[in-house]
C-alpha positions in Angstrom: -0.1 0.0 0.0 2.9 2.3 0.9 4.6 1.6 -2.4 1.4 2.3 -4.3 0.9 5.6 -2.4 4.5 6.6 -3.1 4.1 5.8 -6.9 0.9 7.9 -6.9 2.7 10.8 -5.2 5.6 10.6 -7.5 3.5 10.5 -10.6 1.5 13.5 -9.4 4.7 15.3 -8.8 6.0 14.5 -12.3 2.7 15.8 -13.8 2.9 18.8 -11.8 6.4 19.4 -12.7 5.7 19.0 -16.3 2.9 21.4 -16.2 4.8 24.0 -14.5 7.6 23.6 -17.0 5.3 24.0 -19.9 3.6 27.0 -18.4 7.0 28.7 -17.7 8.1 28.0 -21.4 4.8 29.5 -22.8 4.9 32.7 -20.7 8.6 33.1 -20.6 11.0 31.6 -23.2 14.3 30.0 -23.6 16.3 30.1 -20.4 13.4 31.6 -18.4 13.5 34.8 -20.5 10.3 36.7 -21.3 9.0 36.2 -24.8 7.5 39.1 -26.9 6.0 38.5 -30.3 5.9 41.3 -32.9 3.7 41.3 -35.9 5.3 43.1 -38.8 3.1 44.3 -41.7 5.8 46.1 -43.6 7.3 43.6 -46.0 10.3 45.6 -47.0 11.9 45.4 -43.6 11.2 41.8 -42.6 14.7 40.6 -42.9 16.0 43.6 -40.9 13.3 42.8 -38.2 14.4 39.2 -38.0 18.0 40.2 -37.6 17.2 42.8 -35.1 15.1 40.5 -33.0 18.0 37.9 -32.9 20.5 40.6 -31.7 18.1 42.1 -29.3 17.2 38.8 -27.8 20.9 37.9 -27.1 21.8 41.3 -25.6 18.5 42.2 -23.5 17.5 38.9 -22.1 14.2 39.1 -23.9 13.2 36.6 -26.6 11.8 38.4 -29.5 9.9 36.6 -32.2 8.9 38.5 -35.4 6.1 37.4 -37.8 5.0 38.7 -41.2 1.7 38.3 -43.1 0.7 39.6 -46.4 -3.1 39.3 -45.5 -5.1 42.4 -44.8 -3.9 43.6 -41.3 -7.4 43.5 -39.7 -8.3 40.0 -41.1 -5.0 38.6 -39.9 -5.3 40.0 -36.4 -8.9 38.8 -36.2 -7.8 35.2 -36.5 -5.2 35.7 -33.7 -7.8 37.2 -31.5 -10.3 34.5 -32.2 -7.7 31.9 -31.2 -6.6 33.8 -28.0 -3.2 34.1 -29.4 -2.6 37.8 -29.9 0.9 39.3 -30.7 2.5 41.3 -27.9 3.2 44.1 -30.2 1.4 44.6 -33.5 2.4 46.8 -36.4 -0.7 48.2 -38.2 -1.9 51.0 -40.4 -3.3 54.1 -38.7 -6.8 53.2 -39.5 -6.4 49.9 -37.7 -5.4 51.8 -34.6 -8.6 53.6 -34.7 -10.7 50.4 -35.1 -8.8 48.1 -32.8 -7.1 50.1 -30.1 -10.1 50.7 -27.6 -10.8 46.9 -27.4 -7.1 45.5 -28.0 -4.5 48.0 -27.0 -3.1 49.5 -23.8 -2.8 53.4 -23.1 0.8 54.5 -23.7 0.2 58.2 -22.7 2.7 57.9 -19.8 5.5 56.9 -22.1 8.4 59.3 -22.5 8.4 59.1 -26.4 5.0 60.7 -26.5 6.5 64.2 -25.9 9.1 63.5 -28.7 6.8 63.0 -31.7 3.8 64.8 -33.4 2.6 61.6 -35.1 1.3 59.5 -32.2 -2.3 58.4 -32.3 -4.5 59.4 -29.5 -8.1 58.5 -29.2 -10.3 60.1 -26.4 -7.3 61.4 -24.6 -5.3 58.2 -24.6 -2.3 57.4 -26.8 -2.5 54.0 -28.3 -0.3 54.2 -31.5 3.5 54.3 -31.5 4.6 55.8 -35.0 7.2 53.6 -36.5 8.3 56.1 -39.1 7.3 58.9 -41.3 6.5 58.2 -45.0 5.3 60.5 -47.9 4.6 60.2 -51.5 4.7 62.3 -54.6 6.6 62.1 -57.9 9.9 60.3 -57.6 12.4 61.9 -60.0 15.9 60.8 -61.3 17.7 64.1 -61.9 20.4 62.6 -63.9 18.0 61.0 -66.3 16.0 64.2 -66.8 19.3 66.2 -67.3 20.3 63.8 -69.9 17.0 64.0 -71.6 16.4 67.8 -71.4 20.2 69.0 -71.4 19.5 71.2 -68.4 20.0 70.7 -64.7 16.7 69.6 -63.0 15.2 71.9 -60.3 12.0 70.1 -58.7 10.9 73.4 -57.2 10.2 74.8 -60.7 7.7 71.9 -61.5 4.4 73.3 -60.2 1.8 72.7 -63.0 0.7 69.8 -65.1 2.2 71.6 -68.1 5.5 71.9 -66.3 5.4 68.1 -65.7 4.3 67.4 -69.2 7.2 69.3 -70.8 9.7 67.1 -68.9 7.8 63.8 -69.1 7.7 64.0 -72.8 11.4 64.0 -73.0 12.5 61.7 -70.1 9.5 59.2 -69.9 7.7 57.9 -67.0 6.7 54.8 -65.0 3.4 53.8 -63.4 3.1 51.1 -60.8 -0.1 49.1 -61.7 -0.5 47.8 -58.1 -3.9 48.5 -56.6 -2.5 49.9 -53.4 -0.4 52.5 -55.4 -3.2 53.5 -57.6 -6.0 53.6 -55.1 -4.6 53.9 -51.6 -2.0 56.5 -52.8 -2.9 58.3 -55.8 -6.7 58.4 -55.7 -6.5 59.0 -52.0 -4.8 62.4 -52.8 -8.0 63.5 -54.5 -9.6 63.2 -50.9 -6.5 64.3 -48.9 -5.9 67.5 -50.9 -9.6 68.6 -50.1 -10.1 71.2 -47.4 -12.3 68.7 -45.4 -11.8 65.0 -46.7 -14.7 63.8 -44.5 -17.0 66.3 -46.0 -15.9 65.7 -49.5 -16.4 61.9 -49.2 -19.8 62.5 -47.6 -20.5 64.7 -50.6 -19.8 61.9 -53.0 -21.9 59.6 -51.0 -25.0 61.7 -51.0 -24.7 63.1 -54.5 -24.0 66.6 -53.5 -20.5 66.4 -55.1 -20.1 65.2 -58.5 -16.7 63.5 -58.7 -16.1 64.1 -62.4 -16.7 67.8 -62.0 -14.7 68.4 -58.9 -11.6 70.7 -59.7 -9.2 68.6 -57.7 -10.2 65.4 -59.2 -9.9 66.9 -62.8 -6.5 68.4 -61.8 -5.1 65.2 -60.4 -6.4 63.0 -63.3 -5.0 65.5 -65.8 -1.6 65.0 -64.2 -2.1 61.3 -64.1 -2.9 61.4 -67.8 0.5 62.9 -68.4 2.2 60.1 -66.5 0.0 57.6 -68.4 0.7 59.0 -71.9 4.5 58.9 -71.4 4.5 55.6 -69.5 7.3 53.4 -70.9 4.8 50.4 -70.5 1.7 52.1 -71.8 1.0 49.5 -74.4 0.8 46.9 -71.6 0.4 49.0 -68.5 -1.2 46.5 -66.1 1.5 43.9 -66.9 4.4 46.0 -66.0 6.2 44.6 -62.9 7.1 46.9 -60.1 10.7 45.7 -59.9 11.1 46.4 -63.6 9.6 49.8 -63.4 11.7 50.8 -60.3 14.9 49.4 -61.9 14.3 51.6 -65.0 13.9 54.6 -62.8 16.9 53.7 -60.8 19.1 53.3 -63.8 17.8 56.3 -65.7 15.8 54.7 -68.4 12.9 56.8 -67.3 13.0 59.9 -65.2 9.6 60.1 -63.3 7.3 57.7 -61.3 4.6 58.3 -58.7 5.5 56.7 -55.5 7.0 57.1 -51.9 10.2 56.9 -49.9 9.4 53.2 -49.3 10.3 52.6 -52.8 14.0 53.0 -51.9 14.0 49.4 -50.6 13.4 48.3 -54.2 15.5 51.0 -56.0 18.7 50.4 -54.0 18.9 46.8 -55.3 19.9 48.2 -58.7 22.6 50.4 -60.1 20.9 53.5 -58.9 21.6 57.2 -59.3 22.1 59.1 -56.0 20.7 62.2 -57.7 17.0 61.3 -56.9 14.3 62.7 -54.8 10.6 63.2 -54.3 8.6 66.3 -55.3 4.9 67.2 -54.8 2.4 66.0 -57.5 2.0 69.0 -59.7 -1.6 70.0 -60.5 -3.4 73.1 -61.6 -5.4 73.9 -58.5 -3.9 76.8 -56.8 -4.2 75.7 -53.2 -0.6 75.1 -52.3 -0.6 71.4 -52.7 2.1 71.7 -55.3 4.4 72.8 -52.5 3.8 69.8 -50.2 4.0 66.0 -50.1 1.3 63.9 -48.7 2.3 61.9 -45.8 3.0 61.5 -41.9 3.3 58.7 -39.5 3.3 55.4 -41.3 2.8 52.1 -39.5 2.1 52.1 -35.8 2.8 49.7 -33.1 0.3 48.9 -30.3 0.7 46.6 -27.3 -2.0 44.0 -26.6 -4.1 44.6 -23.5 -5.8 41.1 -23.3 -5.3 38.6 -20.5 -3.3 36.5 -22.9 -0.4 38.9 -22.5 1.2 39.2 -19.1 2.2 42.4 -17.4 5.8 41.2 -17.7 5.5 40.9 -21.3 3.9 44.4 -21.7 6.7 45.8 -19.7 9.2 44.2 -22.1 7.2 45.6 -25.0 7.3 49.1 -23.6 11.2 48.7 -23.1 11.5 47.7 -26.7 9.6 50.7 -28.0 11.8 53.0 -25.8 14.8 51.2 -27.1 13.8 52.2 -30.6 13.5 55.9 -29.6 16.2 56.5 -27.1 19.0 53.8 -27.5 21.6 54.5 -30.1 21.4 51.0 -31.6 17.5 51.3 -31.7 17.9 54.5 -33.6 20.4 53.2 -36.0 18.0 50.1 -36.6 15.3 52.7 -37.8 17.4 55.1 -39.7 20.3 52.9 -41.0 19.3 49.3 -41.1 15.6 50.0 -42.2 16.3 53.2 -44.1 13.2 54.8 -42.5 12.5 58.4 -41.7 12.3 58.7 -37.9 9.0 60.1 -36.4 10.9 61.4 -33.3 12.5 64.9 -32.9 15.2 63.6 -30.6 16.7 61.3 -33.4 19.3 63.2 -35.1 20.9 60.6 -37.3 21.2 61.5 -40.9 18.7 60.0 -43.4 21.0 58.8 -46.0 18.9 57.6 -48.9 17.8 60.4 -51.1 14.1 59.6 -51.1 13.9 59.5 -47.3 16.2 62.7 -47.2 13.5 64.5 -49.4 10.7 63.4 -47.0 12.6 64.5 -44.0 13.1 68.0 -45.6 9.4 68.4 -46.3 8.5 67.1 -42.8 10.9 69.4 -41.1 9.5 72.3 -43.0 5.9 71.3 -42.0 5.2 70.7 -45.5 3.3 67.5 -45.4 -0.5 67.1 -46.3 -1.8 64.7 -43.7 -2.7 61.1 -44.8 -6.4 60.3 -44.7 -6.4 57.4 -42.4 -9.9 56.2 -42.5 -10.4 54.5 -45.8 -12.4 51.3 -45.7 -10.4 48.0 -45.8 -11.6 47.1 -49.3 -11.0 50.7 -50.7 -7.6 49.9 -52.3 -8.7 46.5 -53.8 -11.9 47.6 -55.2 -11.0 51.2 -56.3 -7.6 49.9 -57.4 -9.3 47.4 -59.7 -11.4 50.3 -61.2 -8.2 52.4 -61.5 -6.4 49.6 -63.3 -9.2 49.6 -65.9 -8.6 53.3 -66.5 -4.9 52.7 -66.7 -5.4 49.9 -69.3 -7.9 52.2 -71.3 -10.8 49.8 -70.6 -12.9 52.8 -69.3 -12.6 56.5 -69.8 -12.5 59.2 -67.1 -16.3 59.7 -66.8 -16.7 55.9 -66.4 -13.9 55.8 -63.9 -15.6 58.6 -61.9 -18.9 56.8 -62.1 -17.5 53.6 -60.6 -15.7 55.3 -57.9 -18.9 57.0 -56.9 -20.8 53.8 -57.0 -18.2 52.3 -54.8 -18.8 55.1 -52.2 -22.6 54.7 -52.3 -22.3 51.8 -50.0 -18.8 52.1 -48.5 -18.3 53.6 -45.1 -15.2 55.3 -43.8 -13.5 53.9 -40.7 -13.8 54.9 -37.1 -12.1 58.2 -36.2 
């Protein structure tokens, strides 16, 4: 009887020990370290994130695991929430912070970095969104290619109107990325963003009080797009042009102009690029100052999970990581040098070395950025992008394009803000 009782006690102890060990591993990590998981939605820096995580884990005693998904951010995170397996830190777009933060994020208002940025996202007096970087868009130019084509030094500040752009584009050629996110989430979005009140403008499209095809900004921006389209090196097969090919041609000077943003440097720098490149505002014929500004601001935001599936110890480690990015020399170098991002924090003084990022920083420092409109529906870039692709491929004319975009907005709703 004593032997049997001893066996039961030993077996129970073994089970208890195994359970404790598994629990410690799940909540902690290798060697008893705390484990934090980071969701990265920015494809261009995934390898840098993975390398950083490895180094950070070795040096800080915190196990950092980085995950990437090309799925829509909201859809991907929903599956994680549904399985009670949220990331400790999630990198999302601004609109996702507005829709997810109250239910899934902790208040970061007491963090030191809040005072050093103008790009944090605050909702009802609470700061939820940590800006990862500043990004902006406009017309990317290769000054060497333009000089070769025109015989004169290129001065982007002299290009203000659609006619100014046309005079150059006809000589140096252009490229257009056919991706739906570039056409709809970026170019079409500028039609909204350059309005005095984007919310009122979209509401006007929805209720019919604004006729898109007659709107001065829509007309001006589409006139400019038509110049890019007419001089597109791939105009005979515009929706077959691969992004990498287009960016290689821009980098190496086969074309001189392309609509895009400073994130494009991650592709351009893979080629034999010219360093005499930059980003200028999209020229258009509405005299509202928009030809003096890029469109941009905080781009990609981290938030920290608030659920019971994340421990206070993990949240503390997550906060430490965000502070490391802003205040530690190695963290700053990771943002500016390793990832070639434009920092969103005034205390970070490292030189932005890539020419596109340097352009963006120049406009940001001069307070010459038109804010992003961060409340577009999740399906806007896919559905409106498909409509825009038809226009790019000459399958529909401008009136039909405006009609289909208007039809989209008849049922679509902007996001929470």
